[in-house]
N, C-alpha and C positions, 0 to 999 in steps of 0.2 A: 237873376232871381234874389230876391231879399231875404237873409237867413238870419235867426235867432240863436243865441246861446240861452238855454233855458233852466233855470234852477229853482225846484217844488220842495219846499217846506211844509210838512203835513204833519199836523197833531190830530191822531183819533183821540175818540171818548173813550172807544172802550179798549179794553187789552184785544190783541190780535191772536188771532189761532189759525195754526196752518193749515185748514180745511176751510178757511175761508180766503188764504194765500190762493189756494187752488181754485176756487170758486172766481175770484179775482182775474186768475188769469184765463180762465175759459171767458169770462166777460169781456176783457181785452181783445181776445180772439175773436169772439161774435161781431164785435164793432170796428175790426180790423186794424185795431191800435196797438198791438202785441209789439210790430216792430219798433214806434215811435216810444214806448213805454216799457222796453225791455230794463233798461235800467231801474226803473222803480222797482220791479221782481228782484233785483240782485241787490237794491238796498232793503226790500223786506227781507230777505236771506240773511242778510247781515243785521236783521233788527234795527236797522236806520230808516228816518222818514225822511230823509234829504237826498235827493238825487239830481243830476244833470243830466240833460239831454239838448236837442235841439229841433230848431222847426216844428214845434208841436202847437202854436198858435191857433191853429184851426180847430185842433182837436181838442183842448183843455177842458171845454164843458162835457163833452162827451167822457173824457178820462174823470171828471169828477162826478158826474152820474154812475160809473161803474163803480169806482171807490166806496162810494155811498151805499150802493146796493150789495157791495160782499162785506162793507165795515161798518156801516153805519154812520153815527156823527162825526163831524171833524172840522178842523180850521186849517184852511192853507194860504201861504204866501206864495207866489209864482213872480218870477222876476224873468221878463222876455229882454234881452239886451242884443241890440243890434250888432251881428257879428261882420267883421269886415266892413266896418265903417269906415265913412271919408276921414281924413285927418281932420283935426279940428272941432268933430262933432260925433254925436252918436244919439241914436233915440234908445230908450229905455222905457218898459211899462211894466207896471207892479200891479198885479191882480192880488185883493184880498176876498177870502172866501170863508164863510161859515156857515155850517149846515147843521140843525138841530134833530132829534131823533123823529120828528113829524114831517121831515123834509122840507121844513121852512127853509129857506137861505137868506142871507145879505152877502152883497156882492159888490163890490169897489175897485174900479179901475182908473189909473193915472198913467198918463203919458207925460214923459220929460224928454227935452231934448237938452241934452248935457253939450256945454262948452267944452273943447279940449284943454289941455292944462300949459299952454302957451300963454302969455299976456295979451295978447292981440286976438280979438276975435275974427275967426275965418271966414269966407266969402261964403262957405257953405253953410257954414252956423246962419250967416245972416239971411241967406236963401231960404232955408228952411225954416227960420223962425218967422219969414213974413208970408211964405207961402204952403204952410203945414201940410203935408200929404204923408202921414206915417200910413203904413198898410193895417193898422189898426182901428178897431171901434173908438168912437170918441170917449173922454174921461166922463167917468158915470157912476152913480151908485144905484142898486137896485135891490128890490126884496122880492122873494116869489117863493114857490113851490118846486122844488130841484125836478119832479117827474116832468114837468113841461119842456123842460131840456130834451126832453126825446124829439123833438120837432128840429134838433140840430143834426139828426142822423143824415 
């Protein structure tokens, strides 16, 4: 199974009030995301907007939608780092996201295959570079309405 260690950094545009956090918690529960994003609720309780979790790549768009519905406009950067990568290389995917008050979003996704720290390129790095097969969508930039992300349910 492919595993990732995921780091989220979020900047809300507006001040977050505790009744909004309760609403957010309910939205996560309704979307069956509470277990995946419990660390986010713990970070919010400490008034932090950065948290680390694992294996959330399939659900981060649902999470963004729930965050928007609860808190309004925000920007986010998410780094999905391959956990338990082979020696000599590892995948990293970075997502940059911004959504305004009208629900218009800008989205960019970049996959990077990083070589290991040794002076020589590993066989695994060469294999992955010549035949890329990350479990993620291809590099892209998109714009649209966040409400259209309901289709990811």
